[in-house]
N, C-alpha and C positions, 0 to 999 in steps of 0.2 A: 234703088236700082233693082234689077232682076238678076237671078242666078239660077243655075240648073240644080235640080235635086240629085241627079246622078242616075244610076241604074238600079232597078228593083232587084232585091234578092228573092229567093224562094220564100213564100209565106210560111209561117210557123204557127201551128196550133198550140196555144199556151193557156195559162191561167194567170190573171192579174187581179189582185184583191179579191180572190175567191170567185171570180167571174171568168167563164171561158171566153177566149179572145183569139183572134187571128192577128198576128203581128207581121207587118210588112215593112222592111227596111230598105231605104234607098242609100246607096254608097257611091263614092267617087264623084260627088257633085263639084260645083264650081269652087275654085281655090278660096280659102278663107285666110285672112292675115297674110296675103301674098307679099306684102311689102316688108315683112320682118322674118326672123329666124323661126317663128312658130307657124309657118305656112303648112296648111293641110286641107284636105277636101272636106266639103260640107257633107253632112249626112242627115237623114230624116227617118224617124220611126213613126209609123201610123198603126195604132192599135184599134182594131174593129171589134165592137161589142154588139150583141143582139139586145134590142129593147122593143117590147110589144108596142104596137101602134106608132112606131117611129117613122115608117116609110123609108125613103132612101137616106134621110138625114143629111148631115154635112160635116166636114172635118172641123174640129175645134182645136185651136192652138192651146197647148198646155204649158210648154216651157222651151227655153233655148239655153244650152250650155256649151259655150265655145264652138258655135256653129254646128251643133247637133240639135236638131229641131224635133219636138215631140208633139204628136197630135192624137186625139181620140176621135173616133167616128162611130156613132151609134146608128144601127140600121135595124129594120124589122126582122131580118133573117140573114144569115151569112152562108154563102156558098162561094168559094173562091178557089179555082183550080184544084178541085178535088177535096178541099177542106170545107167542112160545114159545122156550124154550131147552132 
């Protein structure tokens, strides 16, 4: 099935594994485990990294932990709402 990612938070300029990155988190997505006492909203983290000759790239799924999804996205350059790396 399909489900909603939620609402994006403000992007954060950060460093991940010694690489500059822009982290964008979506919170308040579709309910997860709605049929039991562990019901909570889904969330998604997308970490954008710069890579020479990458072009626009595409998101790559990294992991899921209890309805929290993690992606990496390599692009040729980053400029996102005033953040750039």
